N, C-alpha and C positions, 0 to 999 in steps of 0.2 A: 188690615192696615193698623187698626188700633192695637192689636197684639204686638206688632212689630215696633210701634212707637213706644209702648210700655216697656218692651224689652230693651230698647235703646236708652230709655230714660233711666233704667236700672243699672246699665252697664258701668257708668262712672262709680256708683256706690259700691258695686261688687268689686271693682278694681281697687278702690281704696281699702276695702275690707281685706282683700287678698294681700295687699301691700303691708297692711298692719300685721297680719298674721305671719307673714314672712319675716318682718322686722322683729316680732316677738320671739320667733323661733331662733333667729340669729342671736338676739340678745341672750336668751337662755343658754345657747351653746357657748357663748363667750363668758357667761357667768359660771358655767359648770365647774371649772377648776377651783374658783373661789368658794363655791358652795360645797364642794368635796372637802376642802380644807376646813370649812366651817363645821362640817359634820363630824370629822374625826378628832377635832380638838379635844372634845370631852371623852372620847372613847380611849385614846391612847393611854391616859394615866391609869385606867382601870386595870390593865394587865400588870403594870408595875406595882400597883398597890396590892394586887392579889399575890404576887410573888413574895413581897415582904410579909404579908399576912400568913402565907403558907409556911415560910421559914419560922415565924414566931410560934405557929401552932405545933411544929415538930420539935420545939424545944422541950427538954425534960419537964420544965415547969413553965408553961406558957403564961405570959403576962396578958391576962384576959382583958384588962383595961385597954392596952394597946391594940389588941385584936378587935375589940369593939369599936375603937376609934377608926381603924382601917375599914371596917365594915360600913361605918357611917359615911366615910369618904367615898367608897364605891357606890353607895346608894345615891349620894349627892351628884356624882359624875354621871351616873346612869340616868337620873332625872333630867340633868342638863342636856344629855345626849338625846333623850326623847323629845325634849322641847325643841332642840335644834332640828330634828327630823320633821316635827310638825310645822316648824317655821319654814323649812325648805318646801314642804308640800304646799304651803300657802303662796309661795312664789309660782309654783307650777299650776295650781288651780285656785286663783285668788277669789276671795269673797268681796265683791264690789261694794257691799254695804259697810265694810269696815273702814273707819277713818283713823287718822293719827295727827299729831302735831308735826309741823315742819321740822322742828329740832329733833324729834324722836326719829323720824325717817332719815334725816340727814346723817345722824350719828350711826344709824343702822347701815346705810349704804356706804358711808365712808369706812366703817369697820369691815364690811364685806370685801371692799376692793382695795383698801390701802396697801396691803401686803403685795398683791399682784402688781399694782401700779408702781410700787417702790422697786420691785424686781425689774420693771421695764424702764426705770430711770425717772419716774415722776413722783414728786413729793406732794401729797394731798394735805391741804390745810383747811380743815373744817372750821370756819368762823361764823357759823350760823348760831345766833343767840336765841333768846326766847321770842317767838313770833306768835302773837295771839291768833287763834282760829284753828280749824281742822280742815284737812284735805283728804281725798280718797287715798288710802294707803297703796292700793295697787297702782294707781296713776303715778304717784310720786316715786315709788320704787322703780317702775319701768322707765320713766323719763329721766330721773336723776342718774341712775346707773347707765342708761343709754347715752346720756350726754357725756358722762365721764369716759365711756369707752369710745364714743364717736370722736371727741376732741383729741384724745391721745392716739387715735388711729390716724388723724390728719396731720399731726405735728410730731417732730422728732424730739427725743429727750437729749440732754437733761432739761427738765422744766419743773416749775412749781404750779400746782393747781390750787386756786383760792376759791372757796365756796362761801358765798354770803346769801342772805335772804332778808326780805322785809315784807311787811303786810301792806297790801294795797286794797282799794275799795272793792275791786272785782276778783281778788284772789291773792294767793301767795306768790311773790316774785322771787325766783332764785337766780343768782348770777354765778356763772362759772367762768373764771378767767385763767388763761394759761400764760405763764411768764417764763421765758427761757432763762436758764441759769447755767453756771459753770459747775462741772463736777462729773460724776460717773455717768456713762452712757446707758447703764443698765445691762443686765446679763440674761434676761428672760428671752426664750426663743420667740419666733414669730407666732402670732395667734394661730391656734389650731383650727380655726374656722375663719370664714371671710370677714373682712372689715365691716364695721357698722357705719353706714354712710349717713350723710345729711338727709337724703331722701327717706331713709329708714326712720330717722328721728322725727321727721315731719309726719310720717305715716302713723307713728306711735302717738304723737300729740293729737292728731286729728281723731284717732280712735278713742282717746281719753277725754275729748272735749276740752283740751288744754291748748296753750299756744307756745310755740318755740320760735326764737328769732336769733339772728346773729347779733352779737354785741361787741362792736369793735372788730379789729382784725383777728383776734384770738380769744373770743369769748362767746358764750351761749347764755341766753336768757330764757327761763321757763316761767310761765304763768299758769298756775293751777287754780281752778275755781274753788271757792270755799264750800264746805259741806257741813251739815249738821253732825255733831259728834255722835258716833255709834260705837259701842264697845264690841271688841272682837269676840 
């Protein structure tokens, strides 16, 4: 009897964990196109610079200063591409001890998704200013990108997404509000994977020890607990 009771008491916890893992997988599948674009941005110029450098080297009297400049550019783009790869790996296998400021992560998440959201007909306005304090980087990454995808899956474009944040006693509060607008409907195809639902977002918040709530008819509020700052 005791074993059966213990098993039953563990069942809700296991279900929550499974729901959070399913939500994380869905989120990563939805982020994959944006991550792919993030990876190739610094790789594409390398081939073009190489072609220019190759033509200069085949000249009767190569201008070595220009060749050296091109080599430096290739090195810079290669380093940036390496950093992009390492950054994407940290999304797939996050270090839960790493913290960041709200403004840093808001800028990162907005930069990652702004292009794909624009293609879908949503204009993202990041109005997050300086917010004192640190939060867990993996938590705000998952919840903020999850909220952006969730709310744009629920409502139709064209619309504007306004992101704001403020410091509260028990954590950083982020507000995401969708405002319908006039204009282009967007031209991106339907998502290549299933929609991210409100239940998914709640499961992610529960797993991260954070809170998520509806804010008005077309808004989402996130509350992430404060963390002691730790360097990556």
